[in-house]
C-alpha positions as CSV (number, residue, x, y, z in Angstrom):
1,M,0.0,0.0,0.0
2,S,1.2,3.5,-0.8
3,N,2.6,5.7,2.0
4,S,-0.2,8.3,1.6
5,A,-3.9,8.2,1.0
6,H,-5.8,8.5,-2.3
7,I,-9.4,9.2,-1.2
8,I,-12.6,8.9,-3.3
9,L,-16.0,9.9,-2.0
10,K,-18.9,8.8,-4.2
11,N,-22.4,10.3,-3.6
12,I,-21.9,10.5,0.2
13,S,-25.0,11.6,2.1
14,K,-25.5,11.8,5.9
15,Y,-28.8,12.0,7.7
16,Y,-29.6,11.8,11.4
17,T,-33.0,10.7,12.8
18,E,-34.4,13.0,15.4
19,G,-37.7,11.7,16.6
20,D,-39.9,11.5,13.6
21,Q,-37.7,13.8,11.6
22,Q,-34.6,13.2,9.5
23,R,-32.0,15.9,9.6
24,L,-29.8,16.3,6.6
25,V,-26.1,17.0,7.3
26,F,-25.0,16.8,3.6
27,K,-26.1,15.2,0.4
28,D,-24.5,13.6,-2.6
29,V,-20.9,14.7,-1.8
30,D,-18.4,13.7,-4.5
31,L,-14.7,14.4,-3.7
32,E,-11.4,13.0,-4.8
33,I,-8.2,13.8,-2.8
34,Q,-4.8,12.9,-4.3
35,P,-2.0,11.3,-2.4
36,G,0.0,13.9,-0.5
37,E,-2.6,16.6,-0.9
38,F,-3.5,19.1,1.8
39,V,-7.2,19.8,1.8
40,V,-9.1,22.2,4.1
41,L,-12.8,22.0,5.0
42,L,-14.4,25.3,5.9
43,G,-17.9,26.0,7.1
44,R,-20.0,27.2,10.0
45,S,-20.5,25.1,13.1
46,G,-22.9,22.2,12.4
47,S,-22.3,22.4,8.7
48,G,-20.9,18.8,8.5
49,K,-17.1,19.3,8.6
50,S,-16.4,17.1,11.6
51,T,-19.0,14.5,10.5
52,L,-17.2,14.1,7.2
53,L,-13.9,13.6,9.1
54,N,-15.6,10.9,11.1
55,I,-16.8,9.2,7.9
56,L,-13.3,9.4,6.3
57,S,-11.9,7.7,9.4
58,G,-14.5,5.0,9.6
59,I,-15.7,6.2,13.0
60,D,-19.1,7.0,11.5
61,E,-20.8,5.5,8.4
62,P,-22.5,7.5,5.7
63,S,-26.3,7.1,5.2
64,S,-25.5,6.3,1.6
65,G,-22.5,6.4,-0.8
66,Q,-18.9,5.0,-0.8
67,V,-15.7,6.0,1.0
68,I,-12.7,4.5,-0.8
69,V,-9.2,4.9,0.6
70,N,-6.4,3.4,-1.6
71,D,-8.9,1.0,-3.3
72,I,-10.3,-0.1,0.1
73,D,-14.1,0.6,0.4
74,L,-14.5,1.5,4.0
75,T,-18.3,1.3,3.7
76,N,-18.0,-2.5,3.0
77,L,-15.9,-3.2,6.1
78,S,-17.2,-4.4,9.4
79,E,-16.9,-2.0,12.4
80,Q,-14.0,-4.1,13.8
81,D,-12.2,-4.0,10.4
82,R,-12.7,-0.2,10.2
83,T,-11.2,0.1,13.7
84,L,-8.2,-1.9,12.7
85,F,-7.9,0.2,9.5
86,R,-8.1,3.4,11.5
87,R,-5.4,2.3,14.0
88,Q,-3.0,1.3,11.3
89,Y,-3.5,3.9,8.6
90,I,-5.0,7.1,10.1
91,G,-3.6,9.7,12.4
92,F,-5.8,12.2,14.3
93,I,-5.1,15.7,15.7
94,F,-7.9,17.2,17.8
95,Q,-8.7,20.7,19.1
96,L,-8.6,19.4,22.7
97,F,-5.3,17.5,22.2
98,N,-6.9,14.2,23.6
99,L,-3.6,13.1,25.3
100,I,-3.9,10.4,27.8
101,P,-3.5,12.1,31.2
102,T,-1.9,9.1,33.0
103,L,0.8,8.6,30.3
104,T,4.0,10.6,29.9
105,V,4.9,12.5,26.8
106,L,7.0,9.6,25.5
107,E,4.2,7.1,26.3
108,N,1.6,9.2,24.6
109,V,3.6,9.5,21.4
110,L,4.3,5.8,21.3
111,L,0.7,4.8,22.0
112,P,-0.4,4.2,18.3
113,L,2.6,1.8,17.9
114,E,1.6,0.0,21.0
115,L,-2.0,-0.4,19.9
116,T,-1.0,-1.9,16.6
117,G,1.6,-4.2,18.2
118,K,4.5,-2.5,16.3
119,L,6.3,-1.0,19.2
120,K,10.0,-1.8,19.2
121,K,12.9,-0.5,21.3
122,A,14.3,1.5,18.3
123,H,11.1,3.6,18.4
124,H,12.1,5.1,21.7
125,E,15.2,6.5,20.1
126,H,13.2,7.7,17.1
127,V,10.7,9.5,19.4
128,A,13.6,11.1,21.3
129,R,14.9,12.6,18.1
130,L,11.4,13.8,17.1
131,L,10.9,15.4,20.5
132,S,14.3,17.1,20.2
133,A,13.3,18.5,16.8
134,V,10.1,20.1,18.3
135,R,12.0,21.3,21.4
136,L,10.4,19.0,23.9
137,T,13.4,16.9,25.0
138,D,13.1,18.1,28.6
139,R,9.4,17.1,28.6
140,V,9.8,13.4,27.7
141,N,8.8,12.2,31.2
142,S,6.3,14.9,31.9
143,F,2.5,14.3,32.1
144,P,0.1,16.3,29.9
145,D,-1.2,18.5,32.7
146,K,2.3,20.0,33.1
147,L,2.5,21.1,29.5
148,S,1.3,24.3,27.9
149,G,-1.4,24.1,25.2
150,G,1.2,24.5,22.4
151,E,3.4,21.8,23.9
152,Q,0.4,19.4,24.2
153,Q,-0.5,20.0,20.6
154,R,3.1,19.4,19.4
155,V,3.0,16.0,21.3
156,A,-0.4,15.3,19.6
157,I,1.1,15.9,16.2
158,L,4.0,13.6,16.8
159,R,1.6,10.9,18.1
160,A,-0.5,11.3,15.0
161,L,2.5,10.7,12.7
162,I,4.5,8.2,14.6
163,H,2.9,5.1,13.0
164,K,3.4,6.6,9.5
165,P,-0.3,6.8,8.6
166,L,-1.7,7.1,5.1
167,L,-4.0,9.9,6.1
168,L,-3.9,12.6,8.8
169,L,-7.2,14.1,10.0
170,A,-7.1,17.4,11.9
171,D,-10.2,18.8,13.6
172,E,-9.7,22.5,14.5
173,P,-6.2,21.7,15.7
174,T,-5.4,25.3,16.7
175,G,-8.8,26.2,18.0
176,N,-7.7,26.3,21.7
177,L,-4.4,28.1,21.1
178,D,-3.5,31.8,21.0
179,S,-2.6,33.3,17.6
180,D,1.2,33.1,18.0
181,T,1.2,29.5,19.3
182,S,-1.4,28.6,16.6
183,R,0.9,29.8,13.9
184,Q,3.9,27.8,15.3
185,V,1.8,24.6,15.6
186,L,0.4,25.0,12.1
187,N,3.9,25.5,10.6
188,L,5.2,22.5,12.5
189,M,2.3,20.3,11.4
190,T,2.4,21.3,7.7
191,T,6.2,21.0,7.6
192,L,6.1,17.5,9.0
193,V,3.2,16.4,6.9
194,R,4.8,17.8,3.7
195,K,8.1,16.2,4.6
196,E,6.5,12.8,5.1
197,G,4.3,13.2,1.9
198,K,1.1,12.5,3.9
199,T,-2.4,13.3,2.8
200,L,-3.9,15.8,5.2
201,V,-7.6,16.8,5.6
202,L,-8.0,19.7,8.1
203,V,-11.3,21.2,9.5
204,T,-11.2,24.8,10.5
205,H,-13.2,28.1,10.7
206,S,-10.1,30.1,9.9
207,Q,-9.5,31.6,6.4
208,E,-5.9,32.2,7.6
209,V,-5.3,28.5,8.2
210,A,-6.9,27.8,4.9
211,Q,-4.2,29.8,3.1
212,L,-1.8,26.9,3.7
213,A,-3.9,24.3,1.8
214,D,-3.6,23.0,-1.7
215,R,-7.4,23.1,-2.0
216,I,-10.3,24.5,0.0
217,F,-13.8,23.2,0.2
218,V,-16.8,24.9,1.9
219,F,-19.9,23.3,3.3
220,R,-23.0,25.3,2.3
221,K,-26.6,24.1,2.8
222,G,-25.7,20.5,2.7
223,Q,-23.3,20.7,-0.3
224,L,-19.6,20.7,-0.4
225,I,-18.3,23.3,-2.8
226,E,-14.7,23.9,-3.9
227,Q,-13.6,27.4,-3.1
228,H,-11.4,28.6,-6.0
229,S,-10.4,31.9,-4.5
230,K,-8.7,31.6,-1.1
231,G,-9.9,35.1,-0.3
232,E,-13.6,34.2,-0.9
233,S,-15.8,34.6,2.1
234,V,-17.4,31.6,3.8
């Protein structure tokens, strides 16, 4: 399998049932993302951005349509197989960092390798080099509650990349950070992702963040529309 994700969405629709009503999130979304491409999803709260990330990862299923990642149709996999696919091939970066509070920085970064049974002694040395590269060497044995927001997000980025996923999914990764820290974290994330040649899909409200992407898509009234001008208003 390639080292980055080629994604094809075919006629993806998502509805939620609320009582006797069906609420449409989005309908008939078609999208192709090339390996190594950085795509941003823009849109107002509740427009479907995070729902689409969950569908891309196999956490959630579409109401109809197909999700194909490197010729694997996720919509044909069982829940268990989607979980195994996600652990092996997908990395996540969240707004709230989602670090395990009882694990040290080193243990948090190594967690995806431990979950997939791939953890080896050499990985400890590799993580030490990565932590040095992001100026966290002195934090290797610290717990998350002792780190600043920017430090926690740097750890989360390394954790998302450590198992060399095909696809990196980022949901408002700088939403809890001040503007200076946000800029530093974004630069780090995009530099590492570009260097590794990974496919990145990032959800944001920020036009400034979107400027870094190869392509920008906007959710409007249940449709996903490509935004050709990066200056175009959401």
